[in-house]
NUZA-365142 format. One record per residue: x, y, z of N, C-alpha, C, O, CB in turn. Coordinates in steps of 0.05 Angstrom, whole numbers, plus 5000, padded with zeros to 4 digits. Glycine has a CB too. Layout:
BEGIN
XYZXYZXYZXYZXYZ ...
END
This chain:
BEGIN
501649775001500050005001501650245003503550265019498050005023 501050444984502750674979502650845009500750835024501650854952 504751005014504851145038503851465028504651565007508151125052 502351565042501151845039501852035065502751945087497851805037 501452305060502152475078500752415110501852475131501452755065 498552315106496552255124497452055143496552045166494452165110 499751865133500651635148502451775170502751655191502351405130 503552015168505152125190503652285209504952435224507352275180 500652265210499152435231497652225250496352035241496952665216 497852295274496252125293493852275300493952515304497852065319 491252135302489252245309488652165341488851945350487252185289 487852415355488052375386485152455393483852625382490652575402 484352305414481652435422481652535454482452385471479152205418 480852765461481652855489478552905499476752865483483753155489 477952975527475852995537475653285537477653405544475452855561 473253435528473053715528471153765548470853595566472253825501 469454035548467454085570465253885572464053795553466354345567 464653825598462253625597462653355590460853185588460353695579 465453325588465953015579466152995548466952785539463452805590 465353185532465153185503467953075493470053185500464253475492 467752895476470152845464471253055437469953145418469752545457 473953075444474753275424477153105409478952975419475853575439 476753155381478452975364480653195354480053405343476552805338 483253095359485253275346487453125331487352885330486453455367 489353255320491853075304494453195315494653415326491853105265 496253035310499053105317501252955294500552775279499752995351 503353045295505352905277505952665294505852675319508053095269 506652435281507552215293510852195290512352085273506051975281 511452355317514052435318515952225319518252265311514352605338 515251995328517051765332517351615302519451495297515851545355 515851625289515751525257517451725245519551645235512651515241 517051955245518252155228521552195237523352255221516452455231 521852145262524852215277525951935265528151965254525052245317 524951675263526451465256527851495227530051405221524651235256 526051665208526851705179529851805181531651705167524751925164 530052015198532652115196535051955196537051995182532852265214 534651745215536851575216536551355197538651285185537151465244 534551245191534350985176532250975156530451145159533950775195 531850795135529950765118527050685128527050535147530850605101 524750755118522550605126522650335116523350265093520050725118 521850165138522149865130520149765109520449565095521849675156 517849925108515749805088515550005059514049935041512549805106 517350265057517150395033519550485027521050545045515350585032 520150515003522250654990522650914997520751045005522050644965 525351024994525751334998524251544979523551774986528751384996 523951414952522051594939519551624948518751854953521751524914 518151434951515451454963515151634987513651824988514651194969 516751525006517151705030517352005028516052165042519451635043 519252075009520152375003517752494994517252715004522452414980 515852384975513752484960511752534987510952764991512752254934 511052365003509352395023509952625044508352785053509252145036 512752605048513552855069513153115052511953295063517052835081 514053155030513253395014510553435016509953655027513953384986 508753295009505753355009504853455040503153625044504053055000 506053325059505353415088506553675095505353835109506353205111 508753735085510153985092508454205075507354405086513453985083 508454145050507354385031504454445037503554675035507454295000 502854225045500054305059500054495083498554685086498654065068 502054395100502354595125503054855115501655035122504554495146 505054905099506255115090503955335076503855585080508555005071 502555205062500255345048498255415063497055625058499055205028 497555265084494955325098496355535113495255755111493255065116 498555545129499255765148499856015135499756225148501455685164 500755995103501156215091498956385077499156615068502956155075 496656215077494256335067491756355086489456375079493456185044 492456345110490356415133488856185140486756215152488156635125 489855955135488255725141489655575167488955345171488055525113 490955675181492055605204494755445200496155475180490055465218 495255265219498055075219496854815223495054775239500455145245 497954615208497554305209499454215230499054035247498154155181 501754365227503954245246504854455267504554695263506754145227 505754355289506954595310510054625300511354455287506854485346 510754825308513754885301515654675301517054615281514855075319 515554535327517754315327517254105310519053985298518354185353 514254055308513753845286514753915259515953745245510953785283 514254175251515154245219517754185220518554035203514754545206 519854295240522354265237523354005240525753985233523454425251 522253795251522553495250522053445222524053365210520553325269 519853485210518953375184520753475161521553335142516053455180 521153755165523553845147526053725146527053665124524154085151 527153675170529753505175529353215161531053105147530353475209 527153115167526952815153526852865127528452725114524452635161 525453005115524753025084527653035074528352885056522853315074 529553215084532153265076533553065075535053025056533253445089 533452875097534952645102534352435079536152335065534252545131 531452365076530152155061530952265031532052105016526652135069 530352485022530452564992533452524984534052444962529352894986 535552595006538652554996539552234993541252144978540752705019 537752055014538151775006537051694982538051514969537051595025 534551824971533851704945534951854923533951804901530851674941 536952024925538652104907537552374893538252454870539151884889 535652484909534652744898534852944924532952994938531252714885 536853014927537353204957535153484950534753604929541753334961 534253524971532353734973532553904997532253785018529853634971 533054174998533354325022531454545024530954685004536154425024 530154575047528554785052529855015066531154955086526354685065 529455265058530855465066529855635089530155885091531055615044 528455445111527655575134526555315151526155105139525355805127 526055325176525755095193523255085210522654875222527955065210 521555355212519355325223517855525213518755645193519555315249 515055615223513555775213514256045213513256195196511455735224 515856145228517156395233518856425211518756635197518656415259 520856225205522556255183521056245159521956395141524556045182 518956125154517256135132516656415123517256515101514955995137 515356545146514356805144516156995132515657135113513556905169 518856985145520957155136521757055111522357235096523257165153 521856835102522656765076520756855056521856925035523056485073 518156875057516256945040516457285038515957385016513656835051 517057435063517257705060519657795045519757995031517057825084 521657625051524657685034524357675007525657804991527057475039 522057495000521957454969519557584953519057504931521957164963 518357774965516257974954513557824955512057844936516958074922 512957664977510657554976508457705000506157635005511257244981 509657915011508057995032505358125023505258295005509658195049 503258025037500658165031499558015007497558104994501158485024 500857755000499157634974499357304976501457184972500557754941 497057214982496756954987497856784960499256584963493856914994 497056884935498056744910500656774910501956574902496956824885 502056994917505157014915505956764930507656614921506557294927 504856734952506156504972505556254960507156074961504956495004 503456224949503055924932505255904913506555694911500055904913 505756124897507656094870510656024885512355884874507756414848 510856134905513956144918513955824926516155714925514456384950 511755694933511855444942512355244922513555034925509655394955 510855354899511455164873513955194867515254994861509755214847 515255454865518355434859520155284874522155174865519555684860 519355264900520755104919520354824916522354674917519955174945 518254734911517554444911517054304885517454064884515154414927 516254444864515254304841517254154827516653924821514154484823 519854264821522054144804522353864816521853654804524854314805 523253894844524253634856521953424857522253184851525353684885 519953534863517153364861516653204836516152964837514653564862 516853364814516753264791518853024786518052824774517053484774 520953034792523152874787522952614803523652394794525653014792 521952674828521152414845519052274832519452044826520152484873 516452394826514952304812515452104791514351884788514052464805 517352234774518252104748519751844758519451644744520352314730 521051854778522751644781521051424800521851194802525651764794 519051524810517051294821515851194800516250954797514651394841 514451314782513551214757515150954744514250734740513651444738 517651054741519550864729519850614748520250394738522351004724 519650634773519850394789517150254784517250014780520350454821 514950364784512750234782512750064759512149824760510850404783 513350214735513050104710515049854706514549674690513450314690 516949854720518949674716518349414736519349394759521649814722 516549224724516149004742517148764733518248784711513548964748 517148544745518448304744516348104724514048174721518948194776 517347904714515747734695513547594710513647564734517447534682 511447514694509147384705509147084690509847084667506247574700 508546884700507946614686505546654671503746814678507546374706 505546494649503146474632501346214649499046144642504046394595 502546124670500645944683498346074695498546284708501845784702 496045914691493646044706493546084737491746204748491345894701 495745974748495645974775497946184783500246194774496045674786 496846384805498746534816500846424830503046524826497746704829 500546244847502746084863503045834848501545734831501946014895 505445744859506545514843505545234862505545004854510145544839 504845304885504145094906506044974922505644804939502944884894 508545084916510944994938511045214957512045424948514244954925 510345204979510045414999512845575001512845825000509145275027 515045445005517645565011518545754984519345994986519945305016 518245614960518645764935516646024932517646244927518245564912 514545994936512346174933512846444954512546674946509546004939 513546364982514546574995516646744983516246984979515346495017 519146614976521346754966520646884941521747104936523646574963 518846784924518146974900516547204909517047434899516446824878 514747164926513047414937515147614947514947854941510847334964 517047524964519347714975520647844954520848094955521447574991 521747714935523047814911521448014895522748194883523547594894 518748014893517148164879516948394893517148604881514748054873 516448384923516348574938518548814941518249054941515948454959 520648654944523448774948523948954922524549194924525848524952 523648814895524348964871522149204868522849424857524348764843 519749164876518049434874519049674889518449904882515349374885 520549604912521549874928524149904925525150074940520949884959 525749794910528949804904529150034886527950054864530349524889 531250224900531950464889534950504885535950674869530950654904 536150354899539150404906540750144896539749924895539550454939 543650224890545249994883545449744904545949514899547950094879 544849864928544949684955541749524954541349284960545449914988 540149684948537149554943537549284919536349074922534749854929 539149324899539649154877541248974885540748744877540649284854 543349004900544848744913542848564925542648334919547048814937 540848714946538948544960537348374945536548154954537348694975 536848494920535448324900536648064892535447854888534948474877 539248114890541247884883541247664907541447424901544448014879 541147744931540947584953538347454952538347214958541347724977 536047574946533547464945533347244923532047044927531647674941 534747294898535147074877536846864889536146634883536547174850 538246874900540146664912538446514933538846274934542846804926 536846604948535046464965532946304949532446074955533846664984 531746404930530146294914530846034898529445844895529546464899 533646064889534645824876535345574894535145344888537145904860 536245694921536845494938533945344950533845114957538645624961 531645514951529245374958528145234930526545054934527045584971 528745274909528245094891529944864894528744654898528345194867 532244844894533644634897533144444920533144194917536044714897 532644564943531444404967528944234955528644004961530144634993 527544354939524644234929524844014910523643804914522844454914 526444064889526743844866528843694871528543474861527143944839 531043734884533543494882532843304902532043374925536843604888 533043004893532442824909534742644903535342554881529742704907 536242604930539142444936538942174919540642104903539642364973 537042044922536741764917536141734883536741524871534141644936 535041974870534641974839536942164825537242134800531642104831 538142324838539942524824542742524829544442634814539142794830 543442374853546242364858547342104845546241884847546742374889 549342144832550941904820551741694842552341764865553842014806 551741424835551941224860555541254867557441264851550840834850 555441274896558141294908558341554915560141604931560541214890 556941754907557542044917555742134940553442044944557042244893 556942304954555242414975553542624961554242714939556942544999 551042694976549442894965550643164963551643234984547142914979 550743324944551443594945550243794959547743824956551643674925 551543954973550244134995548644324979549444394957552344305016 546344414990544644634980546344864963545644964941543144775006 548844914980550145174970551345084940552445254925552745284994 550844804932551944724906549844764888549644614869552944444905 548144974892545245004876545144934844543344804835544245304878 547445034828547545044803547944734796546444654779549645234795 549844564808550244284803547444134807546543994789552544164823 546144174830543644044839541444104819539843924814542744144868 541144334807538844364787539444284760537844194743537944644785 542144314756542844174729542443884729541043784711545844214723 543343744747542843464750539443374748538443184737544143384780 538043614764535243544762534043554732532443404723533743734780 535143764720534243844695535243594674533943524655535444144688 537343484680538243244658536543044664535742904645541243124658 535842994691533542734695531342784681530242594669532442674725 530043044679527543074673527243114643525243054631526443284689 529443214631529543244601531743034589533843124579530243564594 531242784589533942634576533242644548531442754535534542304586 535442494541535342424509536142684489536042914496532042304501 536742594464537442774443535342964437536143194431538142634418 533142944437530443074427530843314449530643544441527242854429 531243264474531243494492533443674497533443834515530643414514 535443634479538043764481537944084485539044204503539543704454 536144184465535844504465534144604492534444834501534144604436 532344434505530844504522533144524550533244694567528244304523 534744304548536944274570538444524569538444664589539044024565 539644594547541444804544539945084551541045274561542644804514 537645054545536345334556535845344585535945564597533545394542 535245124599534545124626537745174640537845304661532844834635 539845074628542445114643542745424635543445554654545244894631 542345554615542645854611541046004633541946194646541545954581 539145904636537246064657538646024685538946204702533945944657 539445734688540745724717543545874719544145984741541345404726 545145884699547546054698547046344702548246484719548946024671 544946434686544046744694543546774723544446964736541446824678 541746574733540746684760542846604781542746674805537746544769 544646484772547346414792549346664792550746734812549246134779 549446804766551347014758551147244779553147384785550847104729 548847284789548647524809549847504838549847694853545847594814 551047224844552847194866555347324862556647404882553346924871 556047364840558747484834558247764825560347884821560247324811 555947904821556148164813557048384833557548334856553748214805 557348614823558248844840555949004848554548944868560249014826 555549224832553649394840551549394816551949534796554849684847 549549234819547749224794545749404790544249454809546448994792 545449524762542949694763540449584766540249354774542749844742 538349734760535549604763534949404740533849184743533249844763 536049514713535749344696537049034697535948824692536549484676 539449074706540548814710539548654732539348414729543148844714 538848784754537748624774534748514769533948314781537748784798 533148654750531248574737531048314724529548124729530948734724 533048344703533948124682534047834700532647634696537448194668 535947884724536447634737533847544753533047314751538847664756 532747734767530147684779528547514761527647284766528747944784 528147664737526147514716527147234712525547044713526147664685 529747174707530946924703530046754720528846554713533546914704 530546814745529846614771526946544771526346304774530546774801 525046744767522246664766521446524747519546364751520646844767 522646544720522546394696523446064705522045874698524546544672 525646024719526545824727524845664740524045434733528445864740 524145794760521645664782519445564767518345354775520245884805 518645694746515845614730516545394716515045194718514645844707 519045374701519745174687520144914706519144694698522245264672 521444934729521444674743518644604753518044364753523444684768 517044764761514644674768513144544745511544354749513244884780 513444634723511744484699513244214701511844014700511944644663 515944164703516843904701515943714721515643474718519443904702 515343864744514143674766510943554761509943364771514143844795 509943754742507343684737506943424716504943284713505943944728 509243414703508943144683508642874697508342664683511543104663 
END
């Protein structure tokens, strides 16, 4: 689920006169303060940056056009600090030239917006619009870049461990934006191939006589032996070669440096394709 400005707001209920409940709102300072030091565990920095920009801009527009203030001064200061940190992590460093509502008023006065609500709105556009558009473009690119889907009518393979790993791979790829994130996609691919190896490899059927069963870490060897057993004979030579190519590609991520989104996506697609191929073998 996408993150929005409202996710940073806590609703509070207190007792008013005659015991009448009074509803109020405040910034979720604990959550926002955590963003200064680390990433949100459930959302990428681009999405969080956009949500924080919406929150701060709404507050500044209201306070600059007679609508009151959404945030107290210390809350605004914290939100601005979090936005600057998160946007820098996302690769779109954004700086706000003030820290609280007093600074905001001084800034609009210095920039000729005294006595004009529209001039203040225009100032906010000058401050926010360019970076907001770049973040939105990056967000759209991430959403458009999705992983391969099987032609199978089944959304899940029916192998619980493998299905879990595929789900995590898809979830992590949707939110990945940095080289570190894409290396994490590589780790997900390794975990998925190992889960496939555990599922399909049978020591009695696939290990040559007299040999010990290869460990799961020897995933490439285990999967190749399984493919050879399921696709024997000259007529299946091309299919075996194709399967080996997919296995090799899926294993190549172990030795990668700082993959791009395209490279990580190709490897992830290959591993998902491999999972669906092996599942079809099991259906025969």
